[in-house]
C-alpha positions, -999 to 999 in steps of 0.1 A, spaced: 98 148 59 84 114 52 93 91 25 77 61 17 95 32 -4 75 6 -20 89 -29 -33 77 -63 -43 61 -59 -75 64 -74 -105 51 -101 -131 29 -129 -122 7 -153 -137 -30 -151 -132 -38 -173 -99 -6 -161 -86 6 -144 -53 29 -113 -46 35 -95 -16 42 -56 -15 61 -39 11 61 -2 20 86 16 42 80 48 60 112 67 69 117 102 86 118 114 120 86 96 126 66 95 159 32 79 146 13 73 115 -23 70 114 -37 56 83 -13 35 60 -26 22 29 -23 10 -8 -38 26 -41 -36 13 -74 -37 30 -109 -41 11 -141 -35 25 -173 -61 53 -187 -81 49 -150 -80 70 -119 -62 60 -89 -83 41 -66 -84 24 -30 -73 -10 -27 -69 -13 11 -60 7 44 -53 1 77 -54 25 107 -29 25 136 -55 10 156 -62 -19 135 -93 -8 114 -92 -22 81 -109 -13 47 -108 -31 15 -119 -22 -21 -149 -46 -27 -128 -59 -60 -100 -74 -37 -119 -86 -6 -111 -124 0 -80 -120 -21 -59 -93 -6 -45 -88 29 -31 -57 43 -11 -57 73 15 -32 90 41 -31 118 38 -2 137 74 -5 153 91 -7 118 67 16 103 60 -4 75 26 -20 58 23 -48 36 -1 -63 11 -7 -100 6 -18 -106 -28 -35 -141 -36 -54 -153 -66 -43 -124 -86 -63 -115 -118 -52 -96 -149 -75 -68 -138 -54 -64 -109 -24 -50 -131 -15 -15 -121 10 4 -104 4 2 -67 12 32 -46 17 33 -5 0 59 11 0 75 47 -27 100 55 -14 117 85 22 115 99 33 129 132 72 135 133 91 133 165 95 174 166 56 174 164 52 184 127 23 169 107 29 154 73 -4 147 52 -12 127 24 23 113 14 27 89 -14 55 66 -25 69 63 -61 48 32 -70 55 -2 -80 43 -22 -109 23 -50 -108 13 -72 -139 -9 -101 -139 -5 -121 -172 2 -153 -187 
């Protein structure tokens, strides 16, 4: 089984920065895409950024130029550097993996972390 644990959320003033981290654990051989999604109160969960194992990156238009995703394939971690934060970035941020291959050859699809709260407010 794959477990994803996020950290780094908190309260920040508009214009500030935060870095989120997500650690994937388990008997992991490889992870295809790792990414970040967010869900604000009363809204649907939406994509923030994803990064494939080969380096391909996707950003939501709303965060382009402000957020940077990166990953460490050795440590099975993904990061989200968030700069120039706005109140509309307030949400619970979730880590996601689309396909994980375990060392025993099992596949785990669409795994989610428990989420970390990011609040942007003065």
